[in-house]
N, C-alpha and C positions, 0 to 999 in steps of 0.2 A: 374728229372735231362737231358737226356736224352743223346744228342750226343758229339759226341769225336773230338778234332781237330787232325789235323797230318801233316806237313811239311815233304817237299821228296825234297831234293834238285835238282833241274829244270835248265836244259841244254834249251834255249829259241827256238834257235834253230831246235835242233831236237827233241823239248817234252822231251828226257830223262832223267834218275837222271844225274846227275851232279855228276860226282868220285872225284872233287876233293874236301871235304866242306869245307878248308879253303878259297877258292879261287871264293865258288859258289856265286855269284848276282843275284840271280833269284831264292825263292824257293815258291814251288804251293804246295796254303794250302792248307787240303780239311777239311771238315767238316762232320761228317763220322754214321750214325744212323741208328739201325736196322742192323746194315751189310749190308747197303748200303755207297756209297755214296754220296751223297743229296748235291753237294757244291761245288765248288772251284774255287780258285782265285792267281791270281799267282799274288805275293808282293817282290818288292827289298830288299835288304841285310838290307835299313833299317845306309848307310853303316859302316856295323857293318863287319869285319874280323874277321878269329878265335876264338878269348875265346872269343873273344863282342858274336858271333851270336849263342851260348845257350840259355844264358840269356835274347836276345832279342823276343825269339823267344819263350820263354816262356812268354815275356809281352803279345804275340797276343795272347797267350793260345794253346800253342800246347801243346801235352801230350807225343807225339813219334815225330821221326821224323827218317826219313829215309833215308839213302843214299847209294854212293859208298866208296871208298874210306876216311881213314880220319886218323891224324895219331895221336902218344901219348899227345894228349895237348888237342885234339880235341875232344878226347876221356876223358876224364877229366874232362876240360867243360862242357861234355854233361851232364856226370854227375852225377858235381856240378851242377850244373843248376837243377840237378830233372827233365828231361827230359826222357823217355823210346829210347830207338837206337834201328833204324834194319838198320845194316849195312853189305856191303857191295852187296847192292842188284843194280843191273844196268839192260838195257830196259826202254822202256817206263814207265814213269811215273804217268800214271793214268792208269794201267796192278797194275800198282807196290799198290798202292791205291788201287784199286779194292778189290787182292786178299786179303791187308791189311786187308781190311775189314769188307773180308769173315773168314779170324780167318787161310790161304791159302800162308801167305805172309813167303819165310824162308830167314834168313840176313843168311852174315856170318860171326861170329866172331872176321874171323882173314883177315878180309880186311884191312890192312893198307900200310899207307905213308909211306917206306922206304927211299927214297930221303932225310929225315929229316936231 
């Protein structure tokens, strides 16, 4: 089968991991094979928000989602779509993907949006 596909919530202006999942406009998708990123592309959110985002990502072949903060609704929707998640990630999206490929990315499961 070869590689896997991951998605990172993406802030186009900074290139960093976008911190509010439900308002994400862009995702950066990465193909990973043999412990390294082999390709990447930036894609829109398909006009989806919040709870429609995880099934949309799943339909693109994404298996794991790397993101910043998210509310409980997003956590539930991500789980319901059958996606793995690595939350609480900050900084460069490319760096996060590289670390993930190498098996070194550590998320923070307590990264929650508390303002809902």
